[in-house]
DRENLUM-567801 format. One record per residue: x, y, z of N, C-alpha, C in turn; residue number from 0. Coordinates in steps of 0.1 Angstrom, whole numbers, m for minus. Example, Ala and Ser with C-alpha at 12.3 -4.5 7.8 and 13.67 -1.06 7.14 Angstrom:
! DRENLUM-567801
LOMI    n.x    n.y    n.z   ca.x   ca.y   ca.z    c.x    c.y    c.z    i
LOMI    132    m57     78    123    m45     78    132    m33     78    0
LOMI    128    m22     71    137    m11     71    129      0     79    1
END
This chain:
! DRENLUM-567801
LOMI    n.x    n.y    n.z   ca.x   ca.y   ca.z    c.x    c.y    c.z    i
LOMI   1427    857    408   1440    858    403   1451    859    415    0
LOMI   1446    866    425   1455    868    437   1457    854    444    1
LOMI   1445    846    445   1446    831    451   1455    824    441    2
LOMI   1456    825    430   1465    818    421   1479    821    425    3
LOMI   1483    834    427   1495    837    428   1500    833    442    4
LOMI   1490    832    452   1494    829    466   1497    814    466    5
LOMI   1489    807    458   1491    792    457   1504    789    450    6
LOMI   1507    797    440   1520    793    433   1532    796    444    7
LOMI   1531    808    450   1541    810    459   1544    799    470    8
LOMI   1533    795    476   1532    784    485   1539    771    480    9
LOMI   1535    769    468   1540    755    461   1556    758    457   10
LOMI   1560    771    455   1575    773    453   1582    772    465   11
LOMI   1575    776    476   1582    776    488   1583    759    492   12
LOMI   1573    752    491   1574    738    495   1585    731    485   13
LOMI   1585    734    472   1595    729    465   1609    732    468   14
LOMI   1612    745    472   1623    749    478   1629    742    490   15
LOMI   1618    740    499   1622    733    511   1626    720    508   16
LOMI   1618    711    499   1622    698    494   1636    697    489   17
LOMI   1641    706    481   1652    706    474   1663    710    484   18
LOMI   1660    716    494   1671    720    505   1670    710    515   19
LOMI   1662    699    514   1660    690    526   1656    697    538   20
LOMI   1649    707    537   1643    715    550   1629    710    554   21
LOMI   1626    717    566   1612    715    570   1605    728    564   22
LOMI   1592    725    562   1583    736    556   1570    733    558   23
LOMI   1561    743    560   1546    737    561   1538    751    556   24
LOMI   1526    748    552   1516    760    548   1504    753    551   25
LOMI   1495    762    559   1483    757    566   1474    768    566   26
LOMI   1459    763    564   1449    774    565   1439    769    576   27
LOMI   1436    779    584   1425    775    595   1413    779    589   28
LOMI   1403    770    590   1388    771    588   1379    771    598   29
LOMI   1371    780    599   1361    781    611   1352    791    609   30
LOMI   1339    789    615   1329    800    613   1334    814    621   31
LOMI   1330    826    617   1333    837    625   1331    834    638   32
LOMI   1343    839    645   1344    836    660   1348    849    668   33
LOMI   1341    853    679   1343    865    686   1359    863    693   34
LOMI   1366    873    692   1378    875    699   1378    882    712   35
LOMI   1381    876    723   1383    882    736   1393    894    737   36
LOMI   1390    902    746   1400    913    748   1414    906    752   37
LOMI   1424    912    747   1438    907    749   1442    897    738   38
LOMI   1453    889    740   1457    880    730   1450    866    729   39
LOMI   1448    863    717   1441    849    716   1446    841    705   40
LOMI   1449    829    707   1456    822    696   1446    817    684   41
LOMI   1450    818    673   1443    814    663   1444    799    660   42
LOMI   1433    792    662   1433    777    660   1438    769    671   43
LOMI   1437    775    683   1438    766    694   1430    756    698   44
LOMI   1433    745    703   1424    733    706   1410    739    712   45
LOMI   1398    733    708   1386    737    715   1379    748    708   46
LOMI   1385    752    697   1379    765    690   1368    761    680   47
LOMI   1368    750    676   1359    743    668   1364    744    652   48
LOMI   1375    749    650   1378    751    637   1388    739    632   49
LOMI   1394    738    620   1402    728    614   1414    736    608   50
LOMI   1426    730    610   1439    734    603   1440    724    591   51
LOMI   1440    730    580   1443    723    567   1457    722    564   52
LOMI   1464    710    564   1479    709    558   1479    700    548   53
LOMI   1470    693    544   1471    684    533   1463    687    521   54
LOMI   1468    685    508   1459    687    496   1464    701    491   55
LOMI   1463    702    478   1467    715    473   1462    727    479   56
LOMI   1469    738    483   1482    740    480   1489    738    493   57
LOMI   1484    729    502   1490    729    516   1500    718    517   58
LOMI   1509    718    527   1520    709    529   1524    710    542   59
LOMI   1531    698    547   1537    699    560   1549    687    560   60
LOMI   1558    693    554   1571    686    550   1579    686    563   61
LOMI   1581    673    567   1589    672    579   1580    668    592   62
LOMI   1565    672    590   1556    670    600   1558    678    614   63
LOMI   1564    690    612   1566    698    624   1555    707    628   64
LOMI   1546    708    618   1534    717    622   1525    708    627   65
LOMI   1517    710    639   1507    702    645   1494    707    643   66
LOMI   1486    702    634   1473    707    630   1463    707    642   67
LOMI   1467    699    651   1456    696    663   1456    709    671   68
LOMI   1467    716    671   1469    729    680   1472    740    674   69
LOMI   1475    740    660   1482    752    654   1494    757    657   70
LOMI   1502    748    661   1516    752    666   1528    745    656   71
LOMI   1536    754    654   1549    748    647   1560    746    658   72
LOMI   1564    732    658   1574    729    668   1587    730    659   73
LOMI   1595    737    663   1609    740    654   1616    726    656   74
LOMI   1619    720    645   1626    708    644   1641    707    646   75
LOMI   1647    720    644   1662    719    645   1666    734    647   76
LOMI   1677    737    654   1682    752    654   1685    757    641   77
LOMI   1681    770    638   1685    774    624   1677    787    623   78
LOMI   1678    791    611   1671    805    606   1658    802    599   79
LOMI   1648    807    603   1634    804    598   1627    816    593   80
LOMI   1618    814    580   1611    825    576   1596    820    580   81
LOMI   1587    830    585   1574    825    588   1564    836    583   82
LOMI   1553    834    579   1542    842    575   1530    838    582   83
LOMI   1522    848    586   1508    847    591   1499    858    585   84
LOMI   1486    853    585   1476    862    580   1462    858    587   85
LOMI   1456    868    592   1444    866    598   1432    877    592   86
LOMI   1421    872    590   1411    882    584   1401    884    597   87
LOMI   1398    896    600   1389    900    611   1380    907    606   88
LOMI   1369    908    613   1357    919    608   1352    924    624   89
LOMI   1346    937    621   1340    943    634   1327    935    636   90
LOMI   1323    932    649   1313    926    653   1302    931    660   91
LOMI   1303    944    661   1294    953    669   1288    964    660   92
LOMI   1277    971    664   1270    981    656   1279    993    655   93
LOMI   1287    998    664   1296   1008    661   1310   1004    663   94
LOMI   1318   1010    655   1332   1005    656   1340   1006    670   95
LOMI   1347    997    675   1352    996    689   1361   1008    694   96
LOMI   1366   1015    683   1375   1027    686   1387   1022    693   97
LOMI   1392   1011    689   1404   1005    695   1413    998    684   98
LOMI   1424    993    689   1434    987    680   1432    971    679   99
LOMI   1436    965    669   1438    950    667   1451    948    660  100
LOMI   1458    938    662   1470    933    655   1472    918    656  101
LOMI   1481    914    647   1486    901    647   1499    898    654  102
LOMI   1502    888    659   1515    884    664   1519    870    661  103
LOMI   1531    868    658   1537    855    657   1545    855    671  104
LOMI   1542    844    679   1547    842    692   1553    828    691  105
LOMI   1563    827    703   1571    816    706   1571    812    721  106
LOMI   1570    800    724   1572    796    737   1586    788    736  107
LOMI   1595    794    742   1609    789    741   1609    774    745  108
LOMI   1618    766    739   1621    751    742   1624    750    756  109
LOMI   1616    739    762   1619    737    777   1609    743    785  110
LOMI   1601    752    781   1591    760    788   1576    756    785  111
LOMI   1568    758    795   1553    755    794   1547    768    792  112
LOMI   1539    771    781   1532    785    779   1518    780    779  113
LOMI   1511    781    790   1496    778    789   1489    786    780  114
LOMI   1492    799    779   1486    807    770   1497    816    762  115
LOMI   1503    811    750   1514    819    745   1510    832    740  116
LOMI   1496    836    739   1493    849    735   1490    858    747  117
LOMI   1494    855    758   1490    863    770   1500    874    773  118
LOMI   1509    876    764   1520    886    767   1528    883    780  119
LOMI   1527    872    786   1533    868    799   1547    860    796  120
LOMI   1558    861    803   1570    853    800   1566    838    804  121
LOMI   1570    829    799   1582    829    790   1579    832    776  122
LOMI   1565    833    772   1561    835    758   1570    847    753  123
LOMI   1573    847    740   1580    859    732   1574    862    721  124
LOMI   1571    874    719   1565    880    706   1577    882    696  125
LOMI   1577    872    685   1587    873    676   1584    884    665  126
LOMI   1572    886    661   1568    897    654   1554    902    655  127
LOMI   1552    914    654   1538    919    656   1536    928    642  128
LOMI   1524    927    637   1521    935    626   1506    937    625  129
LOMI   1503    943    613   1487    945    610   1480    955    620  130
LOMI   1489    964    627   1482    972    635   1472    982    630  131
LOMI   1460    979    632   1448    985    627   1439    992    637  132
LOMI   1436   1006    635   1429   1013    643   1413   1010    638  133
LOMI   1406   1006    647   1391   1002    644   1383   1015    649  134
LOMI   1383   1025    640   1377   1037    645   1362   1039    643  135
LOMI   1356   1051    645   1342   1052    646   1338   1056    631  136
LOMI   1325   1056    627   1321   1062    616   1316   1053    605  137
LOMI   1310   1040    607   1305   1033    597   1291   1026    604  138
LOMI   1283   1022    594   1272   1014    599   1273   1000    599  139
LOMI   1266    992    607   1267    979    609   1262    971    598  140
LOMI   1254    976    587   1250    971    577   1261    963    570  141
LOMI   1273    970    567   1284    963    562   1297    968    569  142
LOMI   1299    960    582   1310    965    588   1323    959    582  143
LOMI   1335    968    584   1345    965    576   1354    952    580  144
LOMI   1361    948    572   1371    936    575   1383    940    574  145
LOMI   1394    934    579   1408    938    578   1416    925    577  146
LOMI   1426    925    568   1435    913    567   1448    918    574  147
LOMI   1451    913    586   1463    914    594   1473    905    591  148
LOMI   1486    910    588   1496    900    585   1509    902    591  149
LOMI   1517    893    593   1530    895    598   1540    885    593  150
LOMI   1553    889    592   1563    880    588   1575    880    598  151
LOMI   1581    871    600   1593    868    608   1605    861    600  152
LOMI   1616    867    602   1629    861    597   1639    862    609  153
LOMI   1643    849    612   1653    850    625   1657    835    629  154
LOMI   1664    835    639   1669    823    646   1658    817    656  155
LOMI   1656    805    653   1648    797    663   1655    786    668  156
LOMI   1653    779    679   1659    768    687   1649    755    686  157
LOMI   1656    745    684   1649    732    684   1639    730    696  158
LOMI   1629    728    693   1617    726    703   1609    739    707  159
LOMI   1613    751    702   1606    764    703   1592    759    696  160
LOMI   1580    765    703   1565    763    697   1562    776    692  161
LOMI   1558    776    680   1554    790    674   1539    788    671  162
LOMI   1533    800    674   1518    800    671   1516    816    667  163
LOMI   1502    817    661   1497    829    656   1486    834    666  164
LOMI   1487    848    670   1478    852    679   1472    865    673  165
LOMI   1459    867    677   1453    881    674   1451    888    687  166
LOMI   1457    901    688   1457    910    700   1446    919    697  167
LOMI   1435    918    706   1422    925    706   1423    935    717  168
LOMI   1425    949    713   1426    959    724   1411    963    727  169
LOMI   1401    959    721   1387    965    723   1380    954    731  170
LOMI   1366    958    735   1359    946    743   1359    933    738  171
LOMI   1355    923    747   1354    910    743   1344    911    732  172
LOMI   1346    901    720   1339    900    709   1334    912    701  173
LOMI   1341    922    702   1340    934    694   1346    932    679  174
LOMI   1355    922    679   1360    917    665   1358    902    665  175
LOMI   1357    899    653   1356    883    649   1368    879    641  176
LOMI   1373    868    642   1382    862    632   1373    856    623  177
LOMI   1376    859    609   1367    856    599   1375    846    589  178
LOMI   1376    834    594   1382    822    588   1373    812    580  179
LOMI   1362    819    574   1354    809    568   1358    800    555  180
LOMI   1367    807    548   1374    797    538   1389    798    540  181
LOMI   1396    790    532   1410    788    534   1419    799    530  182
LOMI   1413    811    525   1422    821    522   1422    833    534  183
LOMI   1413    832    544   1412    842    553   1422    840    564  184
LOMI   1426    830    569   1437    828    580   1447    817    577  185
LOMI   1459    820    574   1469    811    570   1482    814    579  186
LOMI   1490    802    580   1502    803    586   1512    794    578  187
LOMI   1523    799    575   1533    791    568   1547    795    572  188
LOMI   1557    785    568   1571    788    572   1580    777    566  189
LOMI   1592    781    567   1602    770    562   1616    775    569  190
LOMI   1625    763    569   1638    766    573   1647    769    562  191
LOMI   1656    778    563   1665    781    552   1678    774    552  192
LOMI   1679    766    564   1692    760    566   1690    744    558  193
LOMI   1701    739    556   1702    725    550   1700    717    561  194
END
């Protein structure tokens, strides 16, 4: 039922964008569970072995501004945008890492080169951070917990800005995994609200 509601919302967003003659995208990243290094790591970066789905129900790439090869939305024109991101993570070690994890929507401003937009180094800018989750002690590895981290952004973006999704892992390397094994685990979508 929940998947059906999400699909209907994504289709409504796509229809709204078409009616407004705006750019819009909805994508899902699919990949086997993958360890996250300490610090920021881009979801769906080249070389990670996963695939961004942007075609076929319920996905869309109206205007072609989302690049499925590298998981980056390149802003097509100055304006006000709404973006949503969600990443499912799970604990990958026998005892909880006793640290935080969160999700970030980041931007590399137009005209700049960001080798790693998730590094917290200028010129990359964190547009929104969410899903701050404390991965505390006190569970067995037989059934490690998983967490759905999500963030939304509403604001002005400039033509040529490159926007991506990052997981910020405060724990040791590979203490958590991204769990994008099906299309519901890791998603990124957005649209322009300008005509």
